[in-house]
C-alpha positions, 0 to 999 in steps of 0.5 A, a space after each residue: 262679229 264684222 258687219 259684213 253688208 257693203 259699203 255701197 249699201 250703207 252709204 246708200 242708206 245713209 243718203 236715204 236717212 239724212 234726206 228723210 232728216 232734212 225733211 223739215 217738221 211741221 206744225 199745223 194749227 187748226 185741223 178742220 178742212 185744210 188744217 187736217 188735209 195738210 197733216 195727211 198729206 205733208 206727212 205722206 211726202 215724209 215730213 214729220 206733222 204735228 197737229 194743233 187744235 183746242 178741239 179734244 175731239 178732233 185732237 184725239 180722231 187725227 192722233 189716232 189715224 181717224 179722218 174727223 170729217 168725210 173726204 175721199 182719201 183722207 182716213 187712209 193718209 192719217 191712218 197711215 202717217 200714224 202708224 208710220 209715226 209721222 203724225 202726232 197732235 196736241 192743244 199745246 202750240 207752244 210745245 209744236 212750234 218749239 218742236 218743229 221748223 214750220 207752222 202751217 196757220 189754217 185757223 178760221 176766219 169767219 165773217 164778224 158782226 160787222 160783214 169783214 173778217 173775224 182776226 181774233 183766231 189768228 191774233 190767238 195763234 199769233 201770240 202762242 207762236 210768239 211764245 214758242 219763237 222766243 223759246 227757240 234758238 233756230 229760224 223757224 218759218 210762219 205760213 199763213 195757209 187761211 184766207 185773210 184780207 190783203 195785209 192781215 199776214 204782215 199788219 196784224 199777225 206778225 207785229 204780234 209774234 215780234 212783240 211777244 217773240 223779241 225776235 226779229 223777222 228775217 233774222 230769227 224767224 220767216 212769214 210767208 202766206 201760202 193759200 190752198 186751192 183745194 176743192 172739197 170732196 177731192 182735196 187730197 188729189 188737189 193737194 198731190 196735183 194742185 192747179 198752182 203753188 203760190 208762195 208769197 214770202 219775206 225773205 228767199 229763206 222762207 221761200 226756199 223752205 216752202 219750195 222744197 217742201 212743195 218740190 214733190 208735187 210742183 217743181 215750178 211754184 210762183 213766188 211772189 209777194 205776201 199781199 199778192 199771195 193773199 189776193 189771189 186768193 180772194 180773187 180766185 174765190 170771188 171769181 168762183 162765186 161770179 162764174 156760179 152766179 153767171 151761169 145761173 143768171 143766164 139760166 133765169 135768162 133763157 127759160 122765159 125765151 124757150 131757149 136751152 141755158 144748158 146748150 147755149 153754156 156747152 157752146 159758151 165753154 167750148 171758148 177756153 182760151 177766153 172764156 177760161 175754165 168750164 169748172 163752175 159754168 152751169 147754170 144750177 143752184 146758188 153757191 155756198 160753203 165755206 169760201 165764196 159766201 164768206 169771201 165774196 162778203 169780205 171783198 164788198 167790205 173791203 171795196 165799202 172801206 175804200 169808198 169803192 164801187 163794184 157793182 158785180 162783187 157787190 151784187 154777187 150776194 144779192 143774185 145768189 139770194 135771188 136764186 135761193 128765193 126763186 128755188 123756194 118759190 118753185 116749191 111754194 107753187 107746187 103746194 107741196 105740204 111734205 117735201 123731200 130734199 135729195 142733198 144737204 151739203 153745199 156739194 157732193 163729197 163733203 158733210 160741210 152745211 156752212 152756207 148751204 143754199 138749200 138750208 135757206 130754202 128749207 128754213 123758209 119752209 119749215 117756218 111756212 109749216 111744210 114738212 121736209 125730210 132730207 138724204 145726204 150720203 156724207 150725212 147723218 144725225 150723228 154728223 157734229 154740227 158745233 164747230 159748223 155752227 160757231 164758224 157761221 155765226 155772222 153768216 150762215 142764217 139757214 143753219 142757225 135757224 134748223 140747227 135744233 131741228 135738222 137732225 131729226 130731218 135726216 134719213 138713212 136712205 133715199 127712199 125714206 125721202 121720197 116715199 109721201 112726199 109731194 114735191 122733190 128737190 134735187 141738190 146733189 148728182 148721183 146716180 141713185 138721186 137721177 133714179 129717184 128724181 126720174 121715177 118720181 110721181 111728184 113734182 121734181 125741182 132739179 137744182 143740178 140737171 141730173 141729165 145732159 138733156 132737158 126732162 120732158 115730162 110735166 112738173 120736172 123742172 129747174 130755175 134755169 132749164 
């Protein structure tokens, strides 16, 4: 039978198919926060994505369209990508490189024993990528996506790929650095509406590949050198850490003078021309998470190696530790022997415990015999901690110390924490936590300022107000 489909319809279908086929296939190495989000979001843009990891649990979960982490919207994108045949997972990086056009490297870069960057995961990935590229005849682009000291892409990763592949950089393969600016809890939204897209590349061809990938979400990316792109990632996170520390020091200064630190900072941040974003500039608790502490240490380590004196940056950790110590001392002064914690992760909307500052408070209290119970909406006794423990081997002492007993402290309901508590610590903002804190009959240490106005009752206090 003759096909009666209109020619214009057939042509449109062919164009649509060709456009889809021209989207480069992507392999993503490392299925942690950045890798999982990248896998899901790139597939939502129509790319075929192969996720690669050595953790079989992550491979199985993402391969089944399930999110391995608590991240808004991630599960829906993963399930859709798997259903559409755009997402697959494997532990075979060599095969993934052979069958894709671009490889995003999102492996861990934890703190090494000397305070610098641990390159072991990068080096391991580079060796396998080199083998994969050696088996290809087509051009391949390798994109570093993790936080690393400037120079790492070209001095650590690239030489390994060249040596093992026997191929020529710029001719047979390209290298780029594409920092991510994803905030945990809203990472999917940030991917689709990025604050900026930075592409550092060794050649125009690789830069062009990334420009085409990101065109649907940002058609005006910043093209720069790899070293500049590497440094931008560090500078961004060090600045965020500096903003948190600065606001907290303002709070500690204002409190004994009887000045409302939040009113001071509300005025301060209205100057968006000079004082930039108000996002981090609220006196509250210490900074934490997988990026800020690690990268402040890394930049301080680089400065030490260069013989530079950078007092603010090199003392950010000191100020942050002092803020944690102040929170611990405030609990001690209550005399409480049963303390409830509302909020365990380093920020709301995530189950990430890496260097969460409240862990250091809990560890200190537990060492002094204080009974602690905890609630967090994103964390249960079933939340896996093994990967996070390995990542912070030289970082979070609190998580290391509490790991064996942490799950036993977690409670399913807020009331299970507040009932019987002799003091309450609040580290995250939510309606449930605000209700519990404002109605608590015990002392409350509010580390996030749950209300715009200061609560004027005895026993309700914050570090900076």
